[in-house]
ChimeraX commands (.cxc) that place a marker at each C-alpha (Angstrom):
marker #1 position 36.07,8.53,-40.26 radius 0.5
marker #1 position 37.03,11.28,-37.81 radius 0.5
marker #1 position 35.70,14.21,-39.83 radius 0.5
marker #1 position 32.12,15.23,-40.26 radius 0.5
marker #1 position 30.28,18.24,-41.50 radius 0.5
marker #1 position 27.14,19.83,-40.15 radius 0.5
marker #1 position 25.25,18.49,-43.18 radius 0.5
marker #1 position 24.84,22.02,-44.46 radius 0.5
marker #1 position 26.41,22.15,-47.88 radius 0.5
marker #1 position 27.40,25.74,-48.38 radius 0.5
marker #1 position 29.32,26.66,-51.47 radius 0.5
marker #1 position 32.49,28.62,-50.98 radius 0.5
marker #1 position 35.03,29.47,-53.63 radius 0.5
marker #1 position 36.17,26.16,-55.08 radius 0.5
marker #1 position 35.18,24.12,-52.02 radius 0.5
marker #1 position 31.98,22.12,-51.60 radius 0.5
marker #1 position 31.78,22.76,-47.86 radius 0.5
marker #1 position 32.35,25.83,-45.75 radius 0.5
marker #1 position 35.29,25.34,-43.39 radius 0.5
marker #1 position 33.38,27.07,-40.62 radius 0.5
marker #1 position 30.99,24.08,-40.59 radius 0.5
marker #1 position 33.76,21.51,-40.46 radius 0.5
marker #1 position 33.87,19.58,-37.22 radius 0.5
marker #1 position 36.52,17.16,-36.06 radius 0.5
marker #1 position 36.83,14.61,-33.26 radius 0.5
marker #1 position 39.27,14.98,-30.37 radius 0.5
marker #1 position 41.39,12.11,-31.70 radius 0.5
marker #1 position 41.60,13.60,-35.20 radius 0.5
marker #1 position 42.44,17.04,-33.78 radius 0.5
marker #1 position 45.25,15.51,-31.73 radius 0.5
marker #1 position 46.63,13.55,-34.69 radius 0.5
marker #1 position 46.41,16.63,-36.93 radius 0.5
marker #1 position 48.42,18.54,-34.31 radius 0.5
marker #1 position 51.10,15.82,-34.51 radius 0.5
marker #1 position 50.74,14.77,-30.88 radius 0.5
marker #1 position 50.35,11.45,-29.10 radius 0.5
marker #1 position 47.96,10.81,-26.24 radius 0.5
marker #1 position 50.97,10.63,-23.93 radius 0.5
marker #1 position 52.21,14.05,-25.05 radius 0.5
marker #1 position 48.81,15.68,-24.56 radius 0.5
marker #1 position 48.44,14.04,-21.15 radius 0.5
marker #1 position 51.85,15.36,-20.09 radius 0.5
marker #1 position 51.06,18.90,-21.27 radius 0.5
marker #1 position 47.73,18.83,-19.41 radius 0.5
marker #1 position 49.15,17.11,-16.30 radius 0.5
marker #1 position 46.82,14.14,-16.72 radius 0.5
marker #1 position 47.29,10.48,-17.47 radius 0.5
marker #1 position 47.05,8.91,-20.92 radius 0.5
marker #1 position 43.92,6.95,-19.96 radius 0.5
marker #1 position 42.01,10.18,-19.35 radius 0.5
marker #1 position 42.82,11.41,-22.87 radius 0.5
marker #1 position 41.89,7.99,-24.28 radius 0.5
marker #1 position 38.54,8.01,-22.43 radius 0.5
marker #1 position 37.72,11.47,-23.77 radius 0.5
marker #1 position 38.55,10.43,-27.32 radius 0.5
marker #1 position 36.42,7.28,-27.05 radius 0.5
marker #1 position 33.49,9.18,-25.54 radius 0.5
marker #1 position 33.57,7.22,-22.28 radius 0.5
marker #1 position 33.98,10.48,-20.36 radius 0.5
marker #1 position 33.24,14.02,-21.54 radius 0.5
marker #1 position 35.92,16.60,-20.69 radius 0.5
marker #1 position 34.97,19.66,-18.68 radius 0.5
marker #1 position 34.73,22.96,-20.55 radius 0.5
marker #1 position 38.09,24.22,-19.22 radius 0.5
marker #1 position 39.80,20.98,-20.30 radius 0.5
marker #1 position 38.21,21.15,-23.74 radius 0.5
marker #1 position 39.36,24.75,-24.14 radius 0.5
marker #1 position 42.91,23.79,-23.10 radius 0.5
marker #1 position 42.98,20.97,-25.67 radius 0.5
marker #1 position 41.79,23.33,-28.38 radius 0.5
marker #1 position 44.62,25.72,-27.53 radius 0.5
marker #1 position 47.09,22.83,-27.68 radius 0.5
marker #1 position 45.64,21.64,-31.01 radius 0.5
marker #1 position 45.32,25.23,-32.31 radius 0.5
marker #1 position 41.68,24.90,-33.36 radius 0.5
marker #1 position 38.48,26.68,-32.26 radius 0.5
marker #1 position 36.27,24.92,-29.71 radius 0.5
marker #1 position 33.39,25.19,-32.18 radius 0.5
marker #1 position 35.25,22.81,-34.51 radius 0.5
marker #1 position 35.23,19.94,-31.98 radius 0.5
marker #1 position 32.41,17.46,-31.75 radius 0.5
marker #1 position 32.11,15.15,-28.80 radius 0.5
marker #1 position 30.56,11.70,-29.07 radius 0.5
marker #1 position 27.22,11.33,-27.36 radius 0.5
marker #1 position 27.47,8.97,-24.44 radius 0.5
marker #1 position 24.94,6.20,-24.97 radius 0.5
marker #1 position 22.97,4.75,-22.09 radius 0.5
marker #1 position 21.73,1.92,-24.28 radius 0.5
marker #1 position 23.36,-1.50,-24.06 radius 0.5
marker link #1:1,2 radius 0.2
marker link #1:2,3 radius 0.2
marker link #1:3,4 radius 0.2
marker link #1:4,5 radius 0.2
marker link #1:5,6 radius 0.2
marker link #1:6,7 radius 0.2
marker link #1:7,8 radius 0.2
marker link #1:8,9 radius 0.2
marker link #1:9,10 radius 0.2
marker link #1:10,11 radius 0.2
marker link #1:11,12 radius 0.2
marker link #1:12,13 radius 0.2
marker link #1:13,14 radius 0.2
marker link #1:14,15 radius 0.2
marker link #1:15,16 radius 0.2
marker link #1:16,17 radius 0.2
marker link #1:17,18 radius 0.2
marker link #1:18,19 radius 0.2
marker link #1:19,20 radius 0.2
marker link #1:20,21 radius 0.2
marker link #1:21,22 radius 0.2
marker link #1:22,23 radius 0.2
marker link #1:23,24 radius 0.2
marker link #1:24,25 radius 0.2
marker link #1:25,26 radius 0.2
marker link #1:26,27 radius 0.2
marker link #1:27,28 radius 0.2
marker link #1:28,29 radius 0.2
marker link #1:29,30 radius 0.2
marker link #1:30,31 radius 0.2
marker link #1:31,32 radius 0.2
marker link #1:32,33 radius 0.2
marker link #1:33,34 radius 0.2
marker link #1:34,35 radius 0.2
marker link #1:35,36 radius 0.2
marker link #1:36,37 radius 0.2
marker link #1:37,38 radius 0.2
marker link #1:38,39 radius 0.2
marker link #1:39,40 radius 0.2
marker link #1:40,41 radius 0.2
marker link #1:41,42 radius 0.2
marker link #1:42,43 radius 0.2
marker link #1:43,44 radius 0.2
marker link #1:44,45 radius 0.2
marker link #1:45,46 radius 0.2
marker link #1:46,47 radius 0.2
marker link #1:47,48 radius 0.2
marker link #1:48,49 radius 0.2
marker link #1:49,50 radius 0.2
marker link #1:50,51 radius 0.2
marker link #1:51,52 radius 0.2
marker link #1:52,53 radius 0.2
marker link #1:53,54 radius 0.2
marker link #1:54,55 radius 0.2
marker link #1:55,56 radius 0.2
marker link #1:56,57 radius 0.2
marker link #1:57,58 radius 0.2
marker link #1:58,59 radius 0.2
marker link #1:59,60 radius 0.2
marker link #1:60,61 radius 0.2
marker link #1:61,62 radius 0.2
marker link #1:62,63 radius 0.2
marker link #1:63,64 radius 0.2
marker link #1:64,65 radius 0.2
marker link #1:65,66 radius 0.2
marker link #1:66,67 radius 0.2
marker link #1:67,68 radius 0.2
marker link #1:68,69 radius 0.2
marker link #1:69,70 radius 0.2
marker link #1:70,71 radius 0.2
marker link #1:71,72 radius 0.2
marker link #1:72,73 radius 0.2
marker link #1:73,74 radius 0.2
marker link #1:74,75 radius 0.2
marker link #1:75,76 radius 0.2
marker link #1:76,77 radius 0.2
marker link #1:77,78 radius 0.2
marker link #1:78,79 radius 0.2
marker link #1:79,80 radius 0.2
marker link #1:80,81 radius 0.2
marker link #1:81,82 radius 0.2
marker link #1:82,83 radius 0.2
marker link #1:83,84 radius 0.2
marker link #1:84,85 radius 0.2
marker link #1:85,86 radius 0.2
marker link #1:86,87 radius 0.2
marker link #1:87,88 radius 0.2
marker link #1:88,89 radius 0.2
view
């Protein structure tokens, strides 16, 4: 659903996948941090629609915004994947 791996199955002790290859969507990261879109928007001084658009892949956040979200969610930037914006209809 929100989680994916880099398709590299690396064995680590007792786990089928290495956690360093685990990637998570913005929405899942927010939910895992126990925050709502409204709360994140307030912390970042943005509106809820901006957060929603980032999570849906309608707009890609700038690097500084992505880094701020990762600090809020307490996860490394490398663990976030962003949806690819499609130009196909």
